[in-house]
N, C-alpha and C positions, 0 to 999 in steps of 0.2 A: 651641799657638793659645792658650793661657790665658794667657800672658805678654804677648799684644796683639802679637805679632809678625806683620808681613806674610807672605802666601803665598811671596813671593820670598824673604824671609830666611830661612824654613823651608827651602826649596828650595836655597839656598845650604849650609845645614847639612846637608841630607841629602846633598848632593853630596860636601862635604867627609868627611863618615863614611865614604860608600861609597869613596873615594879612599884614606883610611887604611886602611878593613879589605882593599883590595884590595892595598896595598903588605904589610901583615901577612901575607896568603895566599901573595903570591908570593916572600915572603923569610923564611918560618919555616922550621926545620930538621925540625919534625915533618910537613909537609905536611898541615896540618888545615886543609881547605876550609872556610872561613866566609862565602865569598863567595856562595854558593847560598842562604843565608838572607838576606844582606842585598839582594841582587838584589830580593827580593820586597817591599821597601820603596818604596813608588811616591810620586813628586812630586806636590803638592798643583796642582789645576789652577788655573791664574789667570785672572781675567776679561780679556776683551780690553778694552782701555783706549781710549777714543775719543781719537783725535788732534784736538786743537784748533789750528786755522788761523786766520789773520788773514784778514778780509773784504779786498775790495780797496780799500775805504775807508779801513780801518784801516792797511793797506800804504801807501797814499798818503799817509796822515798821518806814519808812521812815516818813510818815504823823504823827504819833505819836511824835516821836522825835523832828521834826520841831514846833510841837504845845509846847511841854514840854519846848523847848529853847525859844518860843515866850513869852509864859506865864511866864518864870523864867528870862528873861532878863530886867534888871533894867535901863540899860543904851542905847543911840541911838547906839553906837559901836557896843555892842553886838546882837542888835536886828535886823540890817539891813540885815546882811547876811543870818540868817533862813527865815526873811521875803522875800527876793529877792527869795531863792529856793522854799520857799512856793508857790510864784506866779507862777515860771516857771513850777514846778511839777503840779498846778491846771490848768494852761490855755494852755500849751505847747509853751509858747513864748521863743525866743531865750534869753540867757543870756544878750547880748547886748542889746536889747529891754527892758527889764526889768530895767536894770541898767540906761538908757536914758529916764526912766517914768517921768513925771513932774506931779505936782499936778492937773493941768489943763487936763491931760490925762483922769482921773476919771470924766464920767458923767453919772448921774443916769438916766436908762431908765427902766421903769416899776419896777422889783424886782431884776434887774443886774446892775453892772456897765459895761457900754461900754467904754472899753479902746481903746483909740487912740495910734496906734503905728508906730513908724517910722521904717519899716521894711529894708530888704536887698534893696540896690540901693535908698535908700531914699524915697520908695513907702509908701504912707500911707494905714494902712490898721487898722482893728478894732478887738478886741478879748473881749469875754465877760466872766464875774465872778459874781457868785451870790452875792448879796448883804449881806446875810446872812453869807457867810462862811468868806468874807474878811472885813467886816465894822469895827468889833473891833479891827482887827490888824492893819488897815490903821489909825484908831483914834489913835492907842496908838504910832504908826510912827510917826505922826504930833506932838504928846504932848512929845515924848522923842527928836526928832529933836528940837522943841522949847527950850526945858529944856537946850539942849546941847549949844543952842546958834548958832545952824546951820541952821537957816531958811533960805530955798533956794527953786527955782521953781522946782529943781530936788528932786526925792525922796530918792535917795542912793548916798550920797555924803561923803566925808572924811572931816577930821577938817581942810584942807586948802581949803575947799568948791571947791574941785574938784569932779567928776563923780567917784563913787568906781571904782577901778580896776578890770577889768574882770578876770585876773590870779588868784586874790585873792578870789573872788566868787567860781571859779574852784575848788582851792585848798580846801575852806571850802566844797565844795559838796564830793570831794575825801575824806578828812577825816571824812565826816559825814559816808559815805558809807563804811569806813573803819572799824570805831568806830562800826556800826551796822553789819559786817562781811558779806556784799553785795558785 
Protein backbone atom coordinates (compact mmCIF):
# COMPACT_ATOMS: atom_id res chain seq x y z
CA UNK A 1 0.00 0.00 0.00
CA UNK A 2 3.05 2.27 0.40
CA UNK A 3 3.46 2.71 -3.38
CA UNK A 4 0.01 4.25 -3.65
CA UNK A 5 -1.49 1.20 -5.37
CA UNK A 6 -5.25 0.79 -5.23
CA UNK A 7 -6.77 -2.10 -3.33
CA UNK A 8 -7.95 -3.55 -6.63
CA UNK A 9 -4.40 -3.53 -8.04
CA UNK A 10 -3.03 -5.16 -4.89
CA UNK A 11 -5.73 -7.84 -5.07
CA UNK A 12 -4.82 -8.53 -8.71
CA UNK A 13 -1.16 -8.93 -7.70
CA UNK A 14 -2.13 -11.29 -4.85
CA UNK A 15 -4.25 -13.41 -7.22
CA UNK A 16 -1.40 -13.59 -9.76
CA UNK A 17 1.11 -14.66 -7.11
CA UNK A 18 -1.30 -17.30 -5.74
CA UNK A 19 -1.81 -18.74 -9.22
CA UNK A 20 1.94 -18.80 -9.80
CA UNK A 21 2.60 -20.69 -6.56
CA UNK A 22 -0.29 -23.05 -7.26
CA UNK A 23 1.34 -23.89 -10.59
CA UNK A 24 4.72 -24.39 -8.87
CA UNK A 25 3.16 -26.63 -6.21
CA UNK A 26 1.34 -28.77 -8.75
CA UNK A 27 4.29 -29.11 -11.12
CA UNK A 28 7.34 -29.57 -8.90
CA UNK A 29 9.06 -32.95 -8.68
CA UNK A 30 9.87 -32.68 -4.97
CA UNK A 31 6.15 -32.42 -4.07
CA UNK A 32 6.77 -29.45 -1.83
CA UNK A 33 3.47 -27.91 -0.76
CA UNK A 34 3.78 -24.17 -0.58
CA UNK A 35 0.10 -23.52 -1.19
CA UNK A 36 -0.92 -23.97 2.43
CA UNK A 37 1.12 -20.88 3.37
CA UNK A 38 0.10 -18.88 0.31
CA UNK A 39 -3.61 -19.48 0.97
CA UNK A 40 -3.21 -17.58 4.25
CA UNK A 41 -2.67 -14.35 2.29
CA UNK A 42 -6.04 -12.64 2.16
CA UNK A 43 -7.25 -10.08 -0.32
CA UNK A 44 -7.81 -6.53 0.82
CA UNK A 45 -11.45 -5.61 1.30
CA UNK A 46 -12.58 -2.91 -1.06
CA UNK A 47 -15.14 -0.27 -0.28
CA UNK A 48 -18.41 -0.55 -2.15
CA UNK A 49 -18.43 2.18 -4.72
CA UNK A 50 -21.55 4.23 -5.20
CA UNK A 51 -22.91 3.91 -8.71
CA UNK A 52 -23.69 7.31 -10.14
CA UNK A 53 -26.59 7.41 -12.57
CA UNK A 54 -28.17 10.13 -14.66
CA UNK A 55 -31.26 11.89 -13.42
CA UNK A 56 -34.37 11.85 -15.62
CA UNK A 57 -33.65 15.42 -16.67
CA UNK A 58 -30.01 14.63 -17.53
CA UNK A 59 -31.09 11.57 -19.53
CA UNK A 60 -33.64 13.67 -21.44
CA UNK A 61 -30.97 16.27 -22.28
CA UNK A 62 -28.52 13.58 -23.45
CA UNK A 63 -31.17 11.83 -25.52
CA UNK A 64 -32.34 15.08 -27.11
CA UNK A 65 -28.76 16.06 -28.02
CA UNK A 66 -27.99 12.62 -29.49
CA UNK A 67 -31.17 12.67 -31.59
CA UNK A 68 -30.37 16.22 -32.73
CA UNK A 69 -26.85 15.12 -33.72
CA UNK A 70 -28.20 12.08 -35.57
CA UNK A 71 -30.79 14.10 -37.45
CA UNK A 72 -28.27 16.82 -38.35
CA UNK A 73 -25.42 14.52 -39.45
CA UNK A 74 -24.91 14.37 -43.20
CA UNK A 75 -21.75 12.24 -43.28
CA UNK A 76 -20.90 8.78 -42.02
CA UNK A 77 -18.01 10.15 -39.96
CA UNK A 78 -20.24 12.60 -38.06
CA UNK A 79 -22.99 10.02 -37.61
CA UNK A 80 -21.20 7.04 -36.11
CA UNK A 81 -20.24 8.36 -32.67
CA UNK A 82 -23.67 9.74 -31.70
CA UNK A 83 -25.30 6.56 -33.03
CA UNK A 84 -22.92 4.33 -31.05
CA UNK A 85 -23.71 6.33 -27.89
CA UNK A 86 -27.42 6.17 -28.72
CA UNK A 87 -27.17 2.37 -28.73
CA UNK A 88 -25.12 2.33 -25.52
CA UNK A 89 -27.57 4.55 -23.67
CA UNK A 90 -30.60 2.59 -24.93
CA UNK A 91 -29.33 -0.94 -24.43
CA UNK A 92 -26.71 -0.76 -21.68
CA UNK A 93 -24.18 -2.51 -23.92
CA UNK A 94 -20.51 -1.86 -23.31
CA UNK A 95 -18.77 0.51 -25.72
CA UNK A 96 -16.56 -2.26 -27.08
CA UNK A 97 -19.60 -4.47 -27.70
CA UNK A 98 -21.31 -1.72 -29.69
CA UNK A 99 -18.17 -0.95 -31.72
CA UNK A 100 -17.90 -4.62 -32.72
CA UNK A 101 -21.50 -4.90 -33.95
CA UNK A 102 -21.96 -6.26 -37.43
CA UNK A 103 -24.89 -5.87 -39.80
CA UNK A 104 -25.75 -9.50 -39.17
CA UNK A 105 -25.89 -8.79 -35.40
CA UNK A 106 -29.42 -7.37 -35.81
CA UNK A 107 -32.19 -9.92 -36.15
CA UNK A 108 -35.88 -8.98 -36.23
CA UNK A 109 -37.92 -10.76 -33.58
CA UNK A 110 -41.53 -9.56 -33.29
CA UNK A 111 -41.32 -5.77 -32.79
CA UNK A 112 -37.73 -5.71 -31.53
CA UNK A 113 -34.24 -6.18 -32.85
CA UNK A 114 -32.49 -9.07 -31.14
CA UNK A 115 -28.86 -7.95 -31.08
CA UNK A 116 -26.22 -10.68 -31.00
CA UNK A 117 -23.24 -9.53 -28.95
CA UNK A 118 -19.78 -10.93 -28.38
CA UNK A 119 -19.35 -9.91 -24.75
CA UNK A 120 -16.58 -10.15 -22.21
CA UNK A 121 -14.56 -13.31 -22.57
CA UNK A 122 -15.93 -13.74 -26.11
CA UNK A 123 -19.22 -15.01 -24.64
CA UNK A 124 -22.23 -14.70 -26.89
CA UNK A 125 -25.30 -13.00 -25.47
CA UNK A 126 -28.27 -11.02 -26.71
CA UNK A 127 -29.66 -7.56 -26.14
CA UNK A 128 -32.93 -6.11 -27.37
CA UNK A 129 -34.09 -2.75 -28.67
CA UNK A 130 -37.44 -1.71 -30.10
CA UNK A 131 -37.47 -1.52 -33.89
CA UNK A 132 -39.44 1.75 -33.59
CA UNK A 133 -36.60 3.33 -31.57
CA UNK A 134 -33.67 2.44 -33.81
CA UNK A 135 -34.77 1.42 -37.32
CA UNK A 136 -34.64 4.88 -38.93
CA UNK A 137 -31.19 5.54 -37.44
CA UNK A 138 -29.86 2.13 -38.45
CA UNK A 139 -31.11 2.64 -42.03
CA UNK A 140 -29.43 6.06 -42.16
CA UNK A 141 -26.17 4.51 -40.92
CA UNK A 142 -26.25 1.93 -43.74
CA UNK A 143 -26.96 4.63 -46.35
CA UNK A 144 -24.20 6.95 -45.10
CA UNK A 145 -21.74 4.05 -44.93
CA UNK A 146 -22.55 3.13 -48.53
CA UNK A 147 -22.37 6.78 -49.69
CA UNK A 148 -18.91 7.10 -48.07
CA UNK A 149 -17.74 3.95 -49.85
CA UNK A 150 -17.11 2.26 -46.51
CA UNK A 151 -19.42 -0.73 -46.83
CA UNK A 152 -18.23 -3.33 -44.39
CA UNK A 153 -19.64 -6.09 -42.20
CA UNK A 154 -18.95 -3.88 -39.14
CA UNK A 155 -21.18 -0.87 -38.43
CA UNK A 156 -18.60 1.42 -36.85
CA UNK A 157 -15.46 1.67 -38.94
CA UNK A 158 -12.86 4.25 -39.90
CA UNK A 159 -11.85 5.42 -43.37
CA UNK A 160 -9.08 2.80 -43.23
CA UNK A 161 -11.80 0.13 -42.69
CA UNK A 162 -10.71 -0.55 -39.11
CA UNK A 163 -13.15 -0.79 -36.22
CA UNK A 164 -13.70 2.62 -34.65
CA UNK A 165 -11.37 3.42 -31.76
CA UNK A 166 -12.83 2.94 -28.28
CA UNK A 167 -10.98 5.99 -26.93
CA UNK A 168 -12.46 8.26 -29.62
CA UNK A 169 -15.94 7.19 -28.59
CA UNK A 170 -15.19 7.85 -24.91
CA UNK A 171 -13.83 11.30 -25.81
CA UNK A 172 -16.97 12.04 -27.78
CA UNK A 173 -19.08 11.00 -24.77
CA UNK A 174 -16.93 13.11 -22.44
CA UNK A 175 -17.29 16.15 -24.70
CA UNK A 176 -21.03 15.60 -25.04
CA UNK A 177 -21.50 15.53 -21.27
CA UNK A 178 -19.23 18.56 -20.88
CA UNK A 179 -21.23 20.45 -23.52
CA UNK A 180 -24.45 19.61 -21.67
CA UNK A 181 -22.79 20.51 -18.33
CA UNK A 182 -23.50 17.08 -16.87
